[in-house]
N, C-alpha and C positions, 0 to 999 in steps of 0.2 A: 570264961574265955576272954581274952585280949580284944578289943576291937582296934582296928587302925582307920587312920584317917588322913585323907587326901583332899587336896586342891581342886576343884573341877568345873569346866564351863560347859554344862551339859544342858539339855533342854528335853524335859521329859513331862509330857501331858499339858504342855504349853508353859510349864513353870520353869526357869530359870535355878541351876541347881549348881550352887558355889563350892559344896564340901558334900565328899561320900564317905561313908563308914561302914567299914567291912568287917560284920561279924565274923570270928574264925571258925564259927561251926562247920563250916565246910571241909575242915581238916580230918573232922573226925570220921570220915567214910571218903573223902576224895582226894586226900592231900597228894597223891601219886600223879592226878591227873588237873587238879585246879589249884591255881594259887592267885596273890592277890594281883598280879601283872594282868594275867589272863582276865579275871573278873572286869578290872580296867578297860581292856578292851572291847569285852563284849558290851560294856554300856556305851562304848563309842559307836558300836554297831546298831544301837536302839537310839541313840541320839536323835532327837528332834520327833521321834514316834508317840504316839498315844495309845495309852493302855485301861481298859476296862478296869475300874476297880473291883478286888475279890472281896475287899472286906473295909471296915473305917468305924475307927471310935474318936475319941477327941482330940486326940494327939496324931495319929497316923492313918495315912491310906494305905491299904498294901494290894501288890500286883504282881502277876505272873506273867514272863514273855519268855515264850515256847514256841518253835525253835529259834535260837538265833544260830545262824550259822557261821563259825569262823576256821577256816583253814578246813573247810569242806566238813567239821563234825558240828552236831547239832548239841546245844546245850537249853538247860533252863535256867531262868534267873528268878528268885523270890526275893522283892523288895519292897521296901516303903518308902514312902514320902512324908517326910515332919510337917505337918498341915500349917503351922506357924513359924517356920523357917526355911531355907532354901538349903535343905540338907536331903540327901537320899540316902536310906540306909540298905545294905544288902544282907538279907536275913540267911539265905543258901544258893547254892550255884553247884551243877553237877551236869555232867553229859547224859543225855537221853537217846533213847533207840530212834533210829530213823523211821520213819513212817510212809 
């Protein structure tokens, strides 16, 4: 699937992010409720926050942000940070049940 790239001005885990790459995987199961614009809004909601690393390899650190509340709806965002670049990659995004 194609990935879309956007210029960005985010701070996540004290790292300045200048580019966001959104994998289009979310469209397989959530295309009626999720789109790139919504994902970019969710990223703005977590701007400046710190998240524990779920997993790490030589190139990437993986994270989960949940719940992110936007328009009174809770979402989960699965993303990664490139270790050697100022880039954030969105792996998946979807709405979650209220807890």
